[in-house]
N, C-alpha and C positions, 0 to 999 in steps of 0.2 A: 171816853163816851160818858154821857151824863148819867146813865143808869147805874154806874158804879157808886154814885153818891146815894142812891136809894137803898134802903134796907131790904125790901122785897117788892115783888110785883103784886099789886093789889087785886086786879081783876084780869082774867084771861078769857078772851073770846076765841073759842076753838075754831079750827079750820073748817069744820062741818057746820058751823053755826051761822045763821042769817038773822040780823036784827034790823027791823024797820022802826025807827023811833029815835029817842034821845038817850044817850048814855051820859050820866053825870057821876063823877067820882072825885073825892078829895085826895086820892092817892094815884098810883100808877095804873095804867091800863095797857095790856098787850092785845093787839087785834091780829089774829091769824085767819079769821073768817071774814064775812061780808057785813058791813054796816051801811045802811041808807038812812041818813039823818044826822043830827048834831052830836058831836062828841066833845064833852067838857071834862078835862081831867088835869091833874098836876103835870104828870109826864106821860107821854104816849109812845108806844112802839108799835109800828105796823110791820108785821112779819112779811116774809117773801110771798106768802099766800094770802095776805091780808088786803082788803079793799074797802075804802071808805068813799062814799058819795055823799057829800054834805059838808057842813061847816065844822071847823075844829077850833076850840079855844083851849090853850094849855100854856104851861111854862116852857116846855120843850117837847120836841117830837123827833123821832128817828124813823125814816120811811124806807122800808125794804120792799114794800108791795106797791099798790096803786092808790092814789088819792085824787079825787076830782072834787074841787070845791074851794072854799076860802079857809086859809089857815092863819090864825092869829096866835102867835107864840111869843110870850113876853121875854124869853131868853134866846132860844136857838131852834133852828130847823135844820136837820141833816137829812139829805137824800143820799142813800147808799148807791153802790154800783148797780144794784138790781131795782132800785126805787124809781117811781114815776109819779110826777105831780102835774096836774092840769088845773089851772085856776089862778087864784091870787094868794100871795104870801105877804104877811106883815110880821116882822120880827126885828130883833136887834142884831142877830148873827145868822147867816145863811151859809151852809156848807153843802156842796154837791160833789160827790165822789165821781171820778172818771167812770163813765158808763151810765151814771144817773141821768134821768131825764126830767126837764122842767119846761113847761109851755104855759105862758101866761104873764102875769104882772107881779113884780116883786117890789116891795117898799121896805127899806131898812129905816126903822123909826126909833125915836127915843122911847125909853121905858114909860114915860108919863102918858104918851099917846096910846101905847099898847095896853097899859093897865086900865085905861078908860074905855078900851074896846073900839078905838077909832082907827 
């Protein structure tokens, strides 16, 4: 899992927390609560109780909860056996565990296009 590469989790959005707006972080973010808006971070983890409705820009994301929106990850997107994504995915690598759900459009792109946000 890519979070083993990280030293520590930078920001944690708790299960009882609701955010409406933009989250921007240069480090890792774990979301166990609900976010409506844009999330931009280096690495993102959406826990089993986490929910994001909006666009996501990151290097990598692991999804154990629910995401509805556009995900642009320059390295990898992983949907766990409990995860669910509805929307568009743009990344270099996509992994969906057995039981994970994805409905939408996926594009495996080269790193040049992803870094330009296309």
